[in-house]
C-alpha positions as CSV (number, residue, x, y, z in Angstrom):
1,X,-218.0,-58.8,-74.7
2,X,-219.7,-59.2,-71.2
3,X,-222.8,-61.4,-70.3
4,X,-225.2,-61.1,-67.5
5,X,-226.6,-64.5,-68.4
6,X,-225.0,-67.4,-67.9
7,X,-226.6,-69.2,-70.7
8,X,-225.7,-66.2,-73.0
9,X,-222.1,-66.9,-71.9
10,X,-222.5,-70.9,-72.5
11,X,-223.6,-70.2,-76.0
12,X,-220.9,-67.5,-76.6
13,X,-218.3,-70.6,-75.9
14,X,-219.9,-72.8,-78.5
15,X,-221.8,-70.5,-80.7
16,X,-221.2,-70.4,-84.6
17,X,-221.2,-73.7,-87.2
18,X,-218.5,-75.5,-86.6
19,X,-217.1,-75.1,-82.6
20,X,-220.2,-78.0,-81.2
21,X,-218.7,-80.3,-84.0
22,X,-215.1,-79.5,-83.1
23,X,-216.1,-80.9,-79.6
24,X,-217.9,-83.9,-80.9
25,X,-214.8,-85.0,-83.0
26,X,-212.8,-84.5,-79.8
27,X,-214.7,-86.4,-77.3
28,X,-212.9,-89.7,-77.7
29,X,-209.4,-88.3,-77.2
30,X,-206.6,-86.4,-78.9
31,X,-207.0,-85.7,-82.8
32,X,-204.5,-83.9,-85.1
33,X,-205.6,-81.2,-87.1
34,X,-205.5,-82.9,-90.8
35,X,-208.2,-85.6,-89.4
36,X,-210.5,-82.8,-87.7
37,X,-209.8,-81.1,-91.1
38,X,-211.1,-84.4,-93.0
39,X,-213.9,-85.5,-90.7
40,X,-215.6,-82.1,-90.4
41,X,-217.4,-81.5,-93.9
42,X,-217.3,-78.1,-95.3
43,X,-214.8,-76.3,-93.0
44,X,-211.8,-74.4,-94.5
45,X,-208.9,-74.5,-93.1
46,X,-208.6,-71.2,-92.2
47,X,-211.8,-71.3,-90.3
48,X,-210.8,-74.5,-88.7
49,X,-207.7,-73.1,-87.3
50,X,-209.4,-69.8,-86.3
51,X,-211.7,-71.5,-84.7
52,X,-209.2,-74.3,-82.9
53,X,-207.7,-70.7,-82.1
54,X,-210.5,-69.0,-80.1
55,X,-211.8,-72.3,-78.4
56,X,-208.0,-72.7,-77.0
57,X,-208.1,-69.1,-75.7
58,X,-211.6,-70.1,-73.7
59,X,-210.1,-72.8,-72.3
60,X,-212.2,-76.1,-73.6
61,X,-209.7,-77.5,-75.7
62,X,-206.0,-78.4,-75.5
63,X,-202.9,-77.8,-78.0
64,X,-200.3,-80.1,-78.0
65,X,-197.3,-79.6,-79.9
66,X,-194.4,-82.0,-80.5
67,X,-190.8,-82.0,-81.0
68,X,-190.6,-83.3,-83.9
69,X,-189.7,-83.3,-87.6
70,X,-192.5,-82.9,-89.4
71,X,-194.4,-81.2,-86.6
72,X,-197.0,-82.4,-85.2
73,X,-199.8,-81.4,-83.2
74,X,-202.9,-82.7,-81.3
75,X,-205.9,-81.2,-80.2
76,X,-208.1,-82.1,-77.2
77,X,-210.7,-81.6,-74.6
78,X,-209.5,-79.7,-71.9
79,X,-211.2,-80.5,-68.8
80,X,-213.7,-77.6,-69.1
81,X,-214.4,-78.9,-72.4
82,X,-214.9,-82.6,-71.4
83,X,-217.4,-80.5,-68.6
84,X,-219.3,-79.2,-71.7
85,X,-220.2,-83.3,-72.8
86,X,-223.4,-83.1,-70.8
87,X,-225.0,-80.2,-72.3
88,X,-224.0,-82.0,-75.8
89,X,-225.5,-85.3,-74.7
90,X,-228.8,-83.2,-73.5
91,X,-229.0,-81.3,-76.6
92,X,-228.7,-84.9,-78.9
93,X,-231.5,-86.2,-76.5
94,X,-233.7,-83.1,-77.1
95,X,-233.0,-83.4,-80.5
96,X,-234.2,-87.5,-80.4
97,X,-237.3,-86.1,-78.1
98,X,-238.8,-84.0,-80.1
99,X,-238.5,-85.5,-83.9
100,X,-242.1,-84.4,-85.3
101,X,-240.4,-81.2,-86.5
102,X,-237.2,-82.6,-88.1
103,X,-237.3,-86.7,-88.2
104,X,-233.9,-87.8,-87.0
105,X,-232.9,-91.2,-87.9
106,X,-230.2,-91.5,-85.2
107,X,-227.8,-94.9,-85.3
108,X,-225.5,-93.8,-82.1
109,X,-222.4,-92.9,-83.7
110,X,-219.4,-93.2,-81.5
111,X,-218.7,-90.1,-80.7
112,X,-222.5,-90.1,-79.0
113,X,-221.7,-93.6,-77.6
114,X,-219.2,-91.5,-75.8
115,X,-221.3,-89.4,-74.4
116,X,-223.1,-91.8,-72.0
117,X,-219.9,-93.7,-71.3
118,X,-217.9,-90.3,-70.0
119,X,-215.3,-92.9,-68.5
120,X,-214.5,-93.8,-72.2
121,X,-213.0,-90.1,-72.8
122,X,-209.4,-89.2,-72.6
């Protein structure tokens, strides 16, 4: 599918219920599949696998398979995925600045702290 608008193109990469949550979980560094599945409440294994494959194909994440038994797979942000952190930060800030519709109690979770400290990202 071809998009003419850069905003539409960007939205196509992170659209859906899960991709932004996956990006958020990968902010601090590589995460194994099982931990991702546990940390993202409500996502099925099938959907997580599908989203991870799409994100890898789109260049947002890197999948690293270790030659171990049992096999170990880790996912991390690619350079392009890391460049999306400014978008996540802008989304967070917009939400906090416009809390009149849906009041938000942000306790500055570790993921959001990492958005402010990009040097901490592995």
